[in-house]
Structures are given as C-alpha cells and as structure tokens.
C-alpha positions in Angstrom: 94.1 101.2 -144.3 92.0 104.2 -143.6 90.4 104.4 -140.1 86.6 104.4 -140.3 85.7 107.8 -138.8 82.3 106.5 -137.5 84.1 103.6 -135.6 86.4 106.2 -134.1 83.4 108.2 -132.9 81.8 105.1 -131.3 85.1 104.4 -129.5 85.2 107.9 -128.0 81.7 107.3 -126.5 83.0 104.6 -124.1 82.3 105.6 -120.5 81.1 109.1 -121.5 77.9 110.3 -119.8 77.0 112.2 -123.1 74.2 110.2 -124.8 74.6 107.4 -122.3 71.3 105.6 -121.4 72.5 102.9 -118.9 75.3 102.0 -116.6 77.3 98.9 -115.6 78.6 98.5 -112.1 81.4 96.0 -111.2 83.5 96.1 -108.1 84.1 99.7 -107.1 83.5 101.3 -110.5 80.7 102.1 -112.9 80.8 102.7 -116.6 78.4 104.9 -118.7 77.3 103.0 -121.7 75.0 103.1 -124.7 72.3 100.6 -125.6 72.7 101.1 -129.3 76.3 100.0 -129.0 76.1 97.3 -126.4 72.8 95.6 -126.9 73.3 95.1 -130.6 76.3 93.0 -129.7 75.0 91.3 -126.6 71.7 89.6 -126.1 72.3 89.4 -122.4 72.3 93.2 -122.0 69.4 93.6 -124.4 67.3 91.2 -122.3 68.3 92.6 -119.0 67.5 96.2 -120.0 64.3 95.4 -121.8 62.9 93.1 -119.1 60.5 94.0 -116.3 63.1 93.5 -113.7 65.3 95.8 -111.6 67.9 96.4 -114.4 65.2 97.7 -116.7 63.7 100.1 -114.2 67.0 101.5 -113.0 68.9 101.1 -116.2 71.8 99.7 -114.3 73.3 96.2 -114.7 75.3 94.9 -111.8 78.2 92.5 -112.5 79.9 92.3 -109.2 80.6 88.6 -109.4 83.0 89.1 -112.3 86.7 90.3 -112.4 86.4 94.1 -112.8 89.5 94.3 -115.1 88.1 91.7 -117.4 84.7 93.3 -117.5 86.3 96.6 -118.3 88.1 95.0 -121.2 84.9 93.3 -122.4 82.8 96.5 -122.3 85.5 98.7 -123.9 86.0 96.1 -126.6 82.3 96.6 -127.6 83.3 100.1 -128.5 86.8 99.7 -129.9 87.1 96.1 -131.1 90.5 95.8 -129.5 92.4 95.6 -126.2 95.0 98.3 -125.4 98.2 97.8 -123.6 97.3 99.9 -120.6 94.1 98.0 -119.9 95.8 94.7 -120.3 98.6 95.7 -117.9 96.0 96.5 -115.3 95.0 92.8 -115.3 98.5 91.9 -114.1 98.3 88.7 -116.1 100.3 87.4 -119.2 98.6 88.3 -122.5 97.7 84.7 -123.3 96.1 84.2 -119.9 94.0 87.4 -120.5 92.7 86.2 -123.9 92.0 82.8 -122.4 90.0 84.3 -119.5 88.2 86.6 -121.8 86.4 83.8 -123.5 84.2 82.8 -120.5 82.6 86.2 -119.9 82.1 86.6 -123.7 80.3 83.3 -123.7 78.3 84.2 -120.6 77.1 87.5 -121.9 76.5 86.3 -125.5 79.2 88.4 -127.2 80.1 86.2 -130.2 82.5 88.8 -131.7 84.6 88.9 -128.5 84.8 85.1 -128.4 86.2 85.1 -132.0 88.6 87.9 -131.0 90.0 86.0 -128.0 90.5 82.8 -130.1 92.1 84.7 -133.0 94.5 86.6 -130.6 95.4 83.3 -128.9 96.5 81.9 -132.2 98.2 85.1 -133.3 100.2 85.4 -130.1 102.0 82.1 -130.9 102.4 83.0 -134.6 103.9 86.4 -133.8 106.2 85.1 -131.0 109.8 85.4 -132.0 110.7 81.8 -131.4 109.3 79.4 -128.8 111.0 80.3 -125.6 110.6 79.6 -121.9 108.5 82.7 -121.3 106.0 81.7 -124.0 105.7 78.1 -123.0 105.3 79.1 -119.4 102.5 81.4 -120.3 100.9 78.6 -122.4 101.1 76.0 -119.6 99.6 78.5 -117.2 96.7 79.1 -119.5 95.7 75.5 -120.0 94.0 74.9 -116.6 92.1 78.3 -117.1 90.6 77.2 -120.4 89.8 73.6 -119.3 88.5 74.5 -115.9 86.4 77.6 -116.9 85.0 76.4 -120.2 82.7 73.4 -120.8 83.6 70.9 -123.5 80.7 72.2 -125.7 82.6 75.5 -126.1 85.4 74.1 -128.1 86.8 77.0 -130.0 89.2 78.2 -127.3 90.1 74.7 -126.3 91.0 73.9 -129.9 93.1 77.0 -130.2 95.1 76.1 -127.0 95.6 72.5 -128.2 96.8 73.7 -131.6 99.3 75.9 -129.9 100.4 73.0 -127.7 100.9 70.9 -130.8 103.0 73.6 -132.4 105.1 73.9 -129.3 105.4 70.1 -128.8 109.1 69.8 -129.2 109.8 72.4 -126.5 107.0 71.2 -124.2 108.3 67.6 -124.2 111.9 68.6 -123.9 113.2 67.5 -120.5 115.6 70.4 -120.6 112.8 73.0 -120.8 111.9 74.4 -117.4 108.2 74.2 -118.1 108.2 70.5 -119.4 107.6 68.9 -116.0 104.7 71.3 -115.2 103.2 70.6 -118.6 103.4 66.9 -118.0 101.6 67.3 -114.7 98.9 69.4 -116.4 98.6 66.7 -119.0 97.9 64.0 -116.3 95.6 66.2 -114.2 92.3 64.4 -113.9 90.5 67.6 -113.0 91.2 69.0 -116.5 88.7 66.8 -118.2 89.4 66.3 -121.9 92.7 68.0 -122.2 94.9 64.8 -122.6 92.3 63.4 -125.0 92.2 66.5 -127.0 96.0 66.6 -127.2 96.1 62.9 -128.2 93.5 63.5 -130.9 95.4 66.4 -132.3 98.6 64.3 -132.5 96.6 61.5 -134.2 95.3 63.9 -136.9 98.9 64.9 -137.7 100.2 61.4 -137.9 
C-alpha cells in the first residue's frame, strides 16, 4: 500500500515550531502543535483555544494532571495515527496496559479516533499473540483493574474488548496450573471492579 505523502507531511509537523500556532504543556515538557491538525480531531482543544479563557489568550493548554508519557502518545497519534515502539517503551508499561490506559484520556479530550484505535489494538494484540502464554495472561489480568477503575460503565467499548479477550483466554485463566489464575480469580471477585464479573458472566452466557 502506497504511503499518502500528505499524511507523511502532517506527521513531520509534530512538535515542530514551524507553522505551530499553540502549545501543550504537561509535566516538564511542552509540544508545539497545530490547530488545523489537533482541533479537527478534538472538540476539547477546539473549545479551549477558541474560548475567552486563559488558554485562548495565551494559546497554551496545560495538562499537568495527566501522565506525560500518555499525553505525548495521544498528541503524536493525532499527527501519525500510530504509536511507535520508542514512545511506548518510555511508558515502561506492557503494551496492553498502554492501550487500556489510552482510552481514558481519549474519552476525556473527545478524540473518537484514538478510542477506536485503542480498542482495535487491544483486540489485535491477542489475535497476533503467538499462543496464550503466561506473559500475555499476566498482562491481561494487570489491565482489567485499569479499565474497570478508570472507565465508567457507559463507556463500554474498551470493557467489551477486555471481556472478549478474557473469554478467548478462558481455558488458561481458569487453569489452576497457570501462575496468573489465582490473581485473575481475585480480580473477578473484587467488589471495587463494578461490573466486571457480571460482564464476564454475560459473555459466557452469550456463548452457551
């Protein structure tokens, strides 16, 4: 498939002062960005930069309450439509955990395309995995509390993706010989993870 040259030029603009018309600051860094790229994909940034508030006057959006690595991934995705290995490695998290945690800021900043990307990558990660092994199931079990603690039940796309992967891995997850089985059972019974056990039960019922 040929690479769209225009998309490549857009990607090269990320964090380039050339033609930049606003900045995002998060943690100790700032990124030079472009309204035409960002605001067309995010109503949050459009409203912030077109309002009568501080952000509009200074053309700077402060996101200091967020994880800087995840914000970097989010902003760069708006230009490239992908995550690269170097940026993901900087998060120091398993790939499934990164995709799971990406959904919440995408929801918060009204970036529908990134939400779809995170869900798709979550499903693809299981499908592309060479066999269900301890490393993958450990990564899956670690991601469940993230999804169910961070995302309300009304945002079901990522929850559905995680539950579908749990169902696909059910034989391994319920195998007492699997090192992650006991942890998974604790997660399944955790009362703080509202809805997870019910979602799993519903998914099993649909398959019966």
